[in-house]
TIZANU-230454 format. One record per residue: residue number from 1; x, y, z negated of N, C-alpha, C in turn. Coordinates in Angstrom, 2 decimals, always signed. Each point is the difference from the previous one (the first is absolute). Last residue first. Example, Ala and Ser with C-alpha at 12.3 -4.5 7.8 and 13.67 -1.06 7.14 Angstrom:
2
+-----+---------+---------+---------+---------+---------+---------+---------+---------+---------+
!   n !     n_X !     n_Y !     n_Z !    ca_X !    ca_Y !    ca_Z !     c_X !     c_Y !     c_Z !
+-----+---------+---------+---------+---------+---------+---------+---------+---------+---------+
!   2 !  +12.85 !   -2.25 !   -7.08 !   +0.82 !   +1.19 !   -0.06 !   -0.77 !   +1.09 !   -0.73 !
!   1 !   +0.29 !   -5.72 !   +0.07 !   -0.89 !   +1.19 !   +0.00 !   +0.90 !   +1.20 !   +0.00 !
+-----+---------+---------+---------+---------+---------+---------+---------+---------+---------+
// end
This chain:
128
+-----+---------+---------+---------+---------+---------+---------+---------+---------+---------+
!   n !     n_X !     n_Y !     n_Z !    ca_X !    ca_Y !    ca_Z !     c_X !     c_Y !     c_Z !
+-----+---------+---------+---------+---------+---------+---------+---------+---------+---------+
! 128 !  +46.11 !  -17.85 !  -85.89 !   +1.37 !   -0.24 !   +0.48 !   +0.09 !   -1.32 !   +0.71 !
! 127 !   -4.18 !   +3.72 !   -0.76 !   +0.46 !   -1.37 !   -0.24 !   +1.39 !   -0.16 !   +0.56 !
! 126 !   -3.12 !   +4.41 !   -1.79 !   +0.96 !   -0.55 !   +0.96 !   +0.40 !   -1.40 !   -0.42 !
! 125 !   -4.56 !   +3.31 !   -0.75 !   +1.00 !   -0.84 !   -0.66 !   +0.90 !   -0.60 !   +1.08 !
! 124 !   -3.55 !   +4.59 !   -0.54 !   +0.53 !   -1.12 !   +0.78 !   +1.08 !   -0.73 !   -0.79 !
! 123 !   -3.93 !   +2.52 !   -2.69 !   +1.10 !   +0.35 !   +0.88 !   +0.47 !   -1.25 !   +0.74 !
! 122 !   -3.16 !   +0.39 !   -3.90 !   -0.47 !   +0.89 !   +1.06 !   +1.15 !   +0.53 !   +0.85 !
! 121 !   -0.20 !   -3.30 !   -3.80 !   +0.86 !   +1.19 !   -0.01 !   -0.42 !   +1.06 !   +1.02 !
! 120 !   -2.44 !   -4.16 !   -0.37 !   +0.12 !   +0.55 !   -1.35 !   +0.77 !   +1.32 !   -0.02 !
! 119 !   -0.32 !   -2.37 !   +4.10 !   -1.32 !   +0.51 !   -0.41 !   +0.09 !   +0.65 !   -1.36 !
! 118 !   +3.82 !   -2.15 !   +1.56 !   -0.25 !   +1.19 !   +0.79 !   -1.34 !   +0.63 !   -0.37 !
! 117 !   +1.12 !   -4.15 !   -1.88 !   +0.79 !   +1.07 !   -0.59 !   -0.23 !   +1.32 !   +0.74 !
! 116 !   -2.02 !   -3.83 !   +1.79 !   -0.62 !   +0.35 !   -1.27 !   +0.73 !   +1.14 !   -0.69 !
! 115 !   +1.92 !   -1.73 !   +3.91 !   -1.25 !   +0.70 !   +0.32 !   -0.73 !   +0.41 !   -1.27 !
! 114 !   +3.85 !   -2.64 !   -0.46 !   +0.36 !   +1.36 !   +0.42 !   -1.25 !   +0.81 !   +0.34 !
! 113 !   -0.57 !   -4.56 !   -0.99 !   +0.38 !   +0.74 !   -1.21 !   +0.39 !   +1.43 !   +0.33 !
! 112 !   -0.94 !   -2.85 !   +3.62 !   -1.22 !   +0.24 !   -0.79 !   +0.32 !   +0.80 !   -1.25 !
! 111 !   +3.62 !   -1.35 !   +2.65 !   -0.81 !   +0.99 !   +0.71 !   -1.25 !   +0.33 !   -0.79 !
! 110 !   +2.80 !   -3.44 !   -1.59 !   +0.67 !   +1.30 !   -0.14 !   -0.83 !   +1.10 !   +0.66 !
! 109 !   -1.43 !   -4.46 !   +0.57 !   -0.26 !   +0.48 !   -1.36 !   +0.63 !   +1.37 !   -0.22 !
! 108 !   +0.94 !   -2.12 !   +4.04 !   -1.42 !   +0.35 !   -0.04 !   -0.37 !   +0.56 !   -1.37 !
! 107 !   +4.30 !   -1.76 !   +0.54 !   -0.14 !   +1.29 !   +0.71 !   -1.45 !   +0.48 !   -0.03 !
! 106 !   +0.87 !   -4.28 !   -1.72 !   +0.56 !   +1.04 !   -0.89 !   -0.12 !   +1.38 !   +0.64 !
! 105 !   -1.27 !   -3.70 !   +2.60 !   -0.93 !   +0.16 !   -1.12 !   +0.47 !   +1.10 !   -0.95 !
! 104 !   +2.83 !   -1.22 !   +3.57 !   -1.19 !   +0.68 !   +0.51 !   -1.01 !   +0.25 !   -1.12 !
! 103 !   +3.84 !   -2.54 !   -1.02 !   +0.36 !   +1.40 !   +0.25 !   -1.20 !   +0.80 !   +0.49 !
! 102 !   -0.53 !   -4.64 !   -0.50 !   +0.10 !   +0.65 !   -1.31 !   +0.34 !   +1.47 !   +0.16 !
! 101 !   -0.02 !   -2.62 !   +3.86 !   -1.38 !   +0.15 !   -0.52 !   +0.00 !   +0.71 !   -1.34 !
! 100 !   +4.16 !   -1.07 !   +1.83 !   -0.63 !   +1.05 !   +0.82 !   -1.45 !   +0.23 !   -0.44 !
!  99 !   +2.57 !   -3.51 !   -2.06 !   +0.35 !   +1.35 !   -0.45 !   -0.64 !   +1.10 !   +0.84 !
!  98 !   -0.05 !   -5.11 !   -0.09 !   -1.21 !   +0.81 !   +0.05 !   +0.28 !   +1.46 !   -0.39 !
!  97 !   +2.63 !   -4.86 !   +1.76 !   +0.18 !   +1.35 !   -0.51 !   -1.28 !   +0.81 !   +0.18 !
!  96 !   +0.59 !   -5.55 !   -0.65 !   -0.16 !   +1.08 !   +0.98 !   +0.11 !   +1.36 !   -0.70 !
!  95 !   +0.42 !   -5.08 !   -1.33 !   +0.87 !   +1.11 !   -0.40 !   -0.03 !   +1.13 !   +1.03 !
!  94 !   -2.74 !   -4.12 !   -0.21 !   +1.03 !   +0.14 !   +1.02 !   +0.93 !   +1.19 !   -0.24 !
!  93 !   -3.72 !   -1.21 !   -2.97 !   +0.55 !   -1.29 !   +0.41 !   +1.20 !   +0.13 !   +0.95 !
!  92 !   -2.36 !   +3.94 !   -1.43 !   +0.62 !   -0.69 !   -1.15 !   +0.70 !   -1.27 !   +0.46 !
!  91 !   -2.44 !   +2.40 !   +3.20 !   +1.15 !   +0.80 !   -0.43 !   +0.73 !   -0.67 !   -1.17 !
!  90 !   -4.04 !   -1.91 !   +1.50 !   +1.06 !   -0.22 !   +0.98 !   +1.27 !   +0.77 !   -0.39 !
!  89 !   -3.85 !   +0.76 !   -2.56 !   +0.52 !   -1.35 !   -0.25 !   +1.16 !   -0.31 !   +0.95 !
!  88 !   -2.28 !   +4.01 !   +0.74 !   +0.77 !   +0.07 !   -1.25 !   +0.61 !   -1.35 !   -0.34 !
!  87 !   -2.90 !   +0.24 !   +3.70 !   +1.22 !   +0.76 !   +0.27 !   +0.90 !   +0.04 !   -1.24 !
!  86 !   -4.25 !   -1.92 !   -0.47 !   +0.86 !   -0.86 !   +0.82 !   +1.32 !   +0.69 !   +0.32 !
!  85 !   -3.31 !   +2.47 !   -2.27 !   +0.56 !   -1.04 !   -0.87 !   +0.93 !   -0.92 !   +0.77 !
!  84 !   -2.33 !   +3.30 !   +2.44 !   +0.97 !   +0.63 !   -0.92 !   +0.67 !   -1.04 !   -0.88 !
!  83 !   -3.50 !   -1.45 !   +2.79 !   +1.19 !   +0.33 !   +0.77 !   +1.08 !   +0.63 !   -0.88 !
!  82 !   -4.22 !   -0.91 !   -1.92 !   +0.70 !   -1.25 !   +0.31 !   +1.30 !   +0.27 !   +0.76 !
!  81 !   -2.86 !   +3.65 !   -0.83 !   +0.63 !   -0.46 !   -1.25 !   +0.80 !   -1.28 !   +0.25 !
!  80 !   -2.56 !   +1.59 !   +3.57 !   +1.11 !   +0.92 !   -0.27 !   +0.76 !   -0.43 !   -1.26 !
!  79 !   -3.91 !   -2.33 !   +1.04 !   +1.08 !   -0.37 !   +0.92 !   +1.20 !   +0.92 !   -0.17 !
!  78 !   -3.88 !   +1.00 !   -2.47 !   +0.64 !   -1.22 !   -0.50 !   +1.15 !   -0.44 !   +0.90 !
!  77 !   -2.60 !   +3.82 !   +1.33 !   +0.74 !   +0.22 !   -1.23 !   +0.73 !   -1.24 !   -0.48 !
!  76 !   -1.01 !   +0.02 !   +5.20 !   -0.76 !   +0.49 !   -1.14 !   +0.88 !   +0.11 !   -1.24 !
!  75 !   +1.81 !   +0.47 !   +5.28 !   -0.36 !   -0.93 !   -1.08 !   -0.83 !   +0.68 !   -1.09 !
!  74 !   -0.14 !   +1.44 !   +5.35 !   +0.87 !   +0.13 !   -1.17 !   -0.47 !   -0.92 !   -1.14 !
!  73 !   -1.83 !   +0.87 !   +4.66 !   +0.59 !   -1.28 !   -0.39 !   +0.89 !   +0.08 !   -1.23 !
!  72 !   -2.31 !   +3.84 !   +2.05 !   -1.00 !   -1.01 !   -0.36 !   +0.60 !   -1.31 !   -0.49 !
!  71 !   +1.53 !   +4.76 !   +1.41 !   +0.67 !   -0.86 !   -0.97 !   -0.93 !   -1.14 !   -0.46 !
!  70 !   +0.84 !   +3.84 !   +4.31 !   -0.97 !   -0.83 !   -0.72 !   +0.75 !   -0.97 !   -0.90 !
!  69 !   +1.42 !   +4.98 !   +1.95 !   +0.41 !   -1.41 !   -0.06 !   -1.02 !   -0.75 !   -0.84 !
!  68 !   +0.24 !   +4.85 !   +2.96 !   -0.67 !   -0.74 !   -1.08 !   +0.45 !   -1.45 !   +0.10 !
!  67 !   +2.08 !   +5.13 !   +1.70 !   -0.25 !   -1.42 !   +0.24 !   -0.73 !   -0.58 !   -1.20 !
!  66 !   +0.74 !   +5.22 !   +2.53 !   +0.00 !   -0.85 !   -1.19 !   -0.31 !   -1.44 !   +0.40 !
!  65 !   +2.28 !   +3.00 !   +3.76 !   -1.26 !   -0.06 !   -0.76 !   +0.17 !   -0.85 !   -1.26 !
!  64 !   +3.97 !   +2.96 !   +2.36 !   -0.58 !   -1.35 !   -0.02 !   -1.31 !   +0.03 !   -0.78 !
!  63 !   +2.49 !   +3.98 !   +0.62 !   +0.38 !   -0.70 !   +1.22 !   -0.53 !   -1.43 !   +0.06 !
!  62 !   -1.85 !   +4.84 !   -2.26 !   +0.55 !   -1.30 !   -0.37 !   +0.26 !   -0.82 !   +1.26 !
!  61 !   +0.28 !   +5.25 !   +0.36 !   -1.05 !   -1.03 !   -0.09 !   +0.67 !   -1.31 !   -0.40 !
!  60 !   +2.18 !   +4.36 !   +1.04 !   -0.34 !   -0.27 !   -1.41 !   -1.21 !   -0.92 !   -0.15 !
!  59 !   +2.46 !   +1.27 !   +4.09 !   -1.19 !   +0.82 !   -0.29 !   -0.51 !   -0.21 !   -1.43 !
!  58 !   +3.72 !   -2.49 !   +1.72 !   +0.37 !   +1.42 !   +0.10 !   -1.17 !   +0.93 !   -0.32 !
!  57 !   -0.49 !   -4.78 !   -2.19 !   +0.60 !   +0.39 !   +1.28 !   +0.29 !   +1.50 !   -0.02 !
!  56 !   -0.06 !   -3.51 !   -4.37 !   -0.81 !   +0.89 !   +0.82 !   +0.75 !   +0.33 !   +1.29 !
!  55 !   -0.21 !   -3.87 !   -4.48 !   +0.73 !   +0.64 !   +1.09 !   -0.95 !   +0.83 !   +0.86 !
!  54 !   -1.20 !   -2.86 !   -3.86 !   +0.14 !   +1.44 !   -0.18 !   +0.72 !   +0.69 !   +1.15 !
!  53 !   -3.38 !   -4.56 !   -0.80 !   +1.34 !   +0.37 !   +0.45 !   +0.12 !   +1.52 !   -0.01 !
!  52 !   -3.20 !   -3.78 !   -2.66 !   +0.01 !   +1.31 !   +0.62 !   +1.45 !   +0.36 !   +0.33 !
!  51 !   -3.21 !   -4.57 !   -1.26 !   +1.35 !   +0.53 !   +0.17 !   -0.10 !   +1.31 !   +0.77 !
!  50 !   -3.32 !   -3.37 !   -3.16 !   +0.02 !   +1.03 !   +1.03 !   +1.41 !   +0.58 !   +0.04 !
!  49 !   -2.36 !   -4.91 !   -1.70 !   +1.01 !   +1.03 !   -0.21 !   -0.06 !   +0.98 !   +1.16 !
!  48 !   -3.61 !   -3.76 !   -2.59 !   +0.62 !   +0.55 !   +1.19 !   +1.04 !   +1.03 !   -0.40 !
!  47 !   -1.68 !   -3.38 !   -3.24 !   -0.99 !   +0.04 !   +1.07 !   +0.61 !   +0.49 !   +1.31 !
!  46 !   +1.86 !   -0.96 !   -4.69 !   +0.04 !   +1.32 !   +0.62 !   -1.04 !   +0.19 !   +1.10 !
!  45 !   +0.54 !   -3.08 !   -4.88 !   -0.12 !   -0.02 !   +1.46 !   -0.06 !   +1.42 !   +0.56 !
!  44 !   +0.21 !   -0.99 !   -4.79 !   +1.23 !   -0.39 !   +0.68 !   -0.09 !   +0.06 !   +1.51 !
!  43 !   -3.59 !   +0.92 !   -3.19 !   +1.14 !   +0.73 !   -0.56 !   +1.28 !   -0.27 !   +0.76 !
!  42 !   -4.13 !   -2.24 !   +0.90 !   -0.08 !   +1.38 !   +0.49 !   +1.13 !   +0.87 !   -0.55 !
!  41 !   -0.56 !   -4.51 !   -1.45 !   +0.55 !   +0.07 !   +1.35 !   -0.08 !   +1.40 !   +0.59 !
!  40 !   -1.95 !   -0.98 !   -4.29 !   +1.46 !   +0.04 !   -0.04 !   +0.61 !   +0.09 !   +1.39 !
!  39 !   -4.72 !   +1.70 !   -2.07 !   +0.41 !   -0.92 !   +1.06 !   +1.51 !   +0.09 !   +0.17 !
!  38 !   -2.51 !   +2.86 !   -2.93 !   +0.25 !   -1.30 !   -0.60 !   +0.46 !   -1.03 !   +1.02 !
!  37 !   -1.32 !   +4.56 !   +1.14 !   +1.28 !   -0.04 !   -0.69 !   +0.32 !   -1.34 !   -0.64 !
!  36 !   -4.03 !   +1.71 !   +2.53 !   +0.97 !   -0.82 !   +0.69 !   +1.24 !   -0.28 !   -0.83 !
!  35 !   -5.48 !   +1.23 !   -0.88 !   +1.37 !   +0.30 !   -0.42 !   +0.95 !   -0.97 !   +0.67 !
!  34 !   -4.51 !   +0.37 !   +1.46 !   -0.12 !   +0.85 !   -1.16 !   +1.37 !   +0.42 !   -0.49 !
!  33 !   -1.05 !   -1.27 !   +5.20 !   +0.44 !   -0.54 !   -1.28 !   -0.18 !   +1.01 !   -1.12 !
!  32 !   -0.93 !   +0.94 !   +4.67 !   -0.84 !   -1.14 !   -0.37 !   +0.28 !   -0.48 !   -1.43 !
!  31 !   +2.54 !   +3.46 !   +2.19 !   -1.32 !   +0.49 !   -0.35 !   -0.92 !   -1.11 !   -0.48 !
!  30 !   +4.39 !   -1.01 !   +1.63 !   +0.04 !   +0.69 !   -1.28 !   -1.39 !   +0.47 !   -0.44 !
!  29 !   +1.51 !   -2.25 !   +4.23 !   -0.77 !   -0.74 !   -1.00 !   -0.10 !   +0.73 !   -1.33 !
!  28 !   +2.41 !   +1.81 !   +3.74 !   -1.29 !   -0.38 !   +0.55 !   -0.88 !   -0.69 !   -1.03 !
!  27 !   +4.49 !   +1.13 !   -1.02 !   -0.85 !   +1.18 !   +0.03 !   -1.40 !   -0.34 !   +0.51 !
!  26 !   +3.32 !   -3.35 !   +0.09 !   -0.41 !   +0.31 !   -1.39 !   -0.94 !   +1.18 !   -0.03 !
!  25 !   +1.88 !   -1.12 !   +4.17 !   -0.92 !   -1.05 !   -0.45 !   -0.51 !   +0.30 !   -1.41 !
!  24 !   +3.26 !   +2.97 !   +1.79 !   -1.22 !   +0.01 !   +0.81 !   -1.02 !   -1.00 !   -0.51 !
!  23 !   +4.34 !   +2.42 !   -1.91 !   -0.84 !   -1.12 !   -0.43 !   -1.32 !   +0.00 !   +0.76 !
!  22 !   +5.24 !   +1.82 !   +0.48 !   -1.33 !   +0.36 !   +0.45 !   -0.90 !   -1.19 !   -0.28 !
!  21 !   +5.14 !   +2.18 !   -1.38 !   -0.89 !   -1.16 !   -0.11 !   -1.40 !   +0.47 !   +0.35 !
!  20 !   +4.60 !   +2.31 !   +1.92 !   -1.11 !   +0.07 !   -0.96 !   -0.76 !   -1.31 !   -0.01 !
!  19 !   +4.97 !   +2.55 !   +1.62 !   -0.81 !   -1.22 !   +0.07 !   -1.05 !   +0.11 !   -1.10 !
!  18 !   +3.45 !   +3.67 !   +2.99 !   -0.66 !   -0.48 !   -1.20 !   -0.73 !   -1.31 !   +0.29 !
!  17 !   +4.49 !   +3.21 !   +2.10 !   -1.43 !   -0.22 !   +0.05 !   -0.53 !   -0.51 !   -1.32 !
!  16 !   +4.60 !   +1.24 !   +0.95 !   -0.42 !   -0.44 !   +1.33 !   -1.49 !   -0.27 !   +0.10 !
!  15 !   +2.31 !   +1.40 !   -4.11 !   +0.30 !   +0.99 !   +1.05 !   -0.46 !   -0.41 !   +1.40 !
!  14 !   -2.73 !   -1.99 !   -4.16 !   +1.43 !   +0.19 !   +0.23 !   +0.21 !   +0.95 !   +1.15 !
!  13 !   -3.99 !   -2.48 !   -3.63 !   +0.34 !   +1.05 !   +0.95 !   +1.51 !   +0.14 !   +0.09 !
!  12 !   -4.45 !   -3.31 !   -1.66 !   +1.44 !   +0.11 !   -0.10 !   +0.41 !   +0.97 !   +1.10 !
!  11 !   -4.92 !   -1.49 !   -2.73 !   +0.78 !   +0.66 !   +1.04 !   +1.48 !   -0.04 !   -0.33 !
!  10 !   -3.50 !   -1.85 !   -2.83 !   -0.60 !   -0.18 !   +1.31 !   +0.82 !   +0.61 !   +1.12 !
!   9 !   +0.43 !   -2.27 !   -5.31 !   +0.41 !   +1.11 !   +0.86 !   -0.48 !   -0.26 !   +1.42 !
!   8 !   -2.93 !   -2.50 !   -3.40 !   +1.43 !   +0.13 !   +0.10 !   +0.31 !   +1.15 !   +0.96 !
!   7 !   -4.46 !   -0.76 !   -1.52 !   +0.64 !   -1.16 !   -0.61 !   +1.51 !   +0.09 !   +0.02 !
!   6 !   -4.37 !   +3.07 !   +0.74 !   +1.44 !   +0.31 !   -0.09 !   +0.74 !   -1.14 !   -0.69 !
!   5 !   -4.82 !   +0.14 !   +0.60 !   +0.62 !   -0.10 !   +1.31 !   +1.50 !   +0.24 !   -0.03 !
!   4 !   -2.97 !   +0.29 !   -3.83 !   -0.18 !   -1.34 !   +0.53 !   +0.61 !   -0.17 !   +1.38 !
!   3 !   +2.17 !   +3.50 !   -3.47 !   -1.33 !   -0.20 !   +0.58 !   -0.10 !   -1.42 !   +0.52 !
!   2 !   +3.84 !   +1.50 !   -2.38 !   -0.83 !   +1.19 !   -0.16 !   -1.42 !   -0.20 !   +0.49 !
!   1 !   +4.16 !   -3.22 !   -2.10 !   -0.93 !   +0.14 !   +1.11 !   -0.92 !   +1.17 !   -0.29 !
+-----+---------+---------+---------+---------+---------+---------+---------+---------+---------+
// end
């Protein structure tokens, strides 16, 4: 963690647009708190998501406005942990295939390691 506000990645960008975590509620209370980083729920809750659509019209104007999705009903840290444990137990008891989750985790690690290598070597790294 680099700062008290950089708890997790805040933006995901792709060819069709981007999604950003917008912490409206957390930002409103940040000035009141001496240190927010000890609040475990602030590390897991997103508050709001801003969806930016990248499609443009003939005049190069964005064809759709940004959207804000309210995430007020999202679970807290403990409920997330409980859900993960229940999913894992279900996979064990019912012999469910979790290979897609494992593949996604391994791919994520490959990307992070390639980014670190790119920084060290000061050149682009190709992933196969």
